[in-house]
Each structure stands twice: as structure tokens, then as C-alpha cells.
C-alpha positions in Angstrom: 40.6 53.2 19.1 43.0 51.1 20.8 46.6 52.2 21.2 48.0 49.2 19.2 46.1 50.2 16.1 47.3 53.9 16.6 51.1 52.6 17.1 50.8 50.4 13.6 49.2 53.6 11.8 52.1 55.6 13.2 54.8 53.0 12.3 53.6 53.0 8.7 53.1 56.8 8.6 56.5 57.7 10.0 58.6 56.8 6.8 56.9 59.3 4.9 57.5 62.2 7.1 60.4 64.2 6.8 63.1 63.8 9.6 63.6 66.4 12.0 61.0 69.3 12.8 58.0 67.4 10.8 58.3 64.2 12.7 59.0 65.6 16.0 55.8 68.1 15.3 53.6 65.1 14.2 54.8 62.9 17.5 54.0 65.6 20.0 50.5 66.1 18.2 49.8 62.5 18.5 50.8 62.4 22.1 49.0 65.1 23.2 45.7 63.8 21.4 46.4 60.6 23.2 46.6 62.4 26.3 43.4 64.4 25.7 41.5 61.1 24.9 42.8 60.0 28.6 45.6 57.5 27.7 48.0 57.7 30.5 51.7 58.5 29.6 52.8 55.1 30.9 50.0 53.4 28.3 51.3 55.5 25.6 55.1 54.7 26.7 54.3 51.1 26.5 52.5 51.0 23.2 55.0 53.2 21.3 58.2 51.6 23.3 61.3 52.3 21.1 60.1 55.0 19.0 62.4 58.1 19.8 60.1 60.7 18.8 56.9 59.3 20.8 59.6 59.0 23.9 60.8 62.8 23.1 57.0 64.0 22.9 56.0 62.1 26.2 59.2 63.7 28.1 56.8 66.4 29.6 54.2 64.0 30.6 56.7 61.9 32.3 58.4 64.0 34.5 58.0 63.7 38.1 55.3 65.5 40.0 58.1 67.4 41.9 59.7 68.9 38.9 56.8 69.4 36.5 53.3 68.7 35.4 51.1 67.0 37.6 48.4 65.0 35.5 44.8 65.4 37.0 45.4 67.9 39.7 44.7 71.6 39.8 47.5 73.8 40.1 47.1 75.8 43.2 47.2 79.7 43.0 49.6 81.0 45.6 48.0 84.1 45.7 44.4 83.1 46.0 43.9 84.2 49.6 45.1 87.4 48.5 41.6 88.2 46.6 38.7 89.1 47.9 35.3 88.7 46.0 33.1 89.8 48.9 33.7 93.3 48.7 30.8 95.8 48.2 33.0 98.6 47.4 32.2 99.7 44.0 35.4 101.9 43.0 34.5 101.7 39.3 31.7 104.4 39.3 
């Protein structure tokens, strides 16, 4: 499905949504779905330019990597080296 089509459907449905929380939640759900479908935040921003609800929903994904979410990167566990799974001690018995 193309983002242009999704954008057109959003434009048609948006007026029927209540102002405020329902529209915000719908935009958040749509953005999360599109991200899950492998669209980049910048592609979504371009397709829905000018839409405040979508822009607000995209804020989390558009943060700089130093400040927030890093797309397609696994977060590192700072305590990873503290765990040892090779211990043969069976203290549970």
C-alpha cells in the first residue's frame, strides 16, 4: 500500500474523528502501524506533511539518536558483562 493512498484515506477519515484525544490516538496508531510496515519516519513525514496529528505522533521517531529512539539498532545492556551464564553451580537444589 502506498503512503500517498494512506494519506488520502487519512484526510477523508480525519474530519469524522473527534477533535483531541481520539484523533491523537488514531494518528499514533497509524504512525506505529506504518513504522511496523517498514516505512521510515521521514517517508511518513513527507507523505503527511502539514498534518499536525501525524507530526505529533512522529516526534518520538524523529528524535536525534543521541536523545531518544534509535531505529534499527538494538539497545545495549550496560550490565551485560555482569551476567555469567556459564556457571555450573546449581544453587537451586
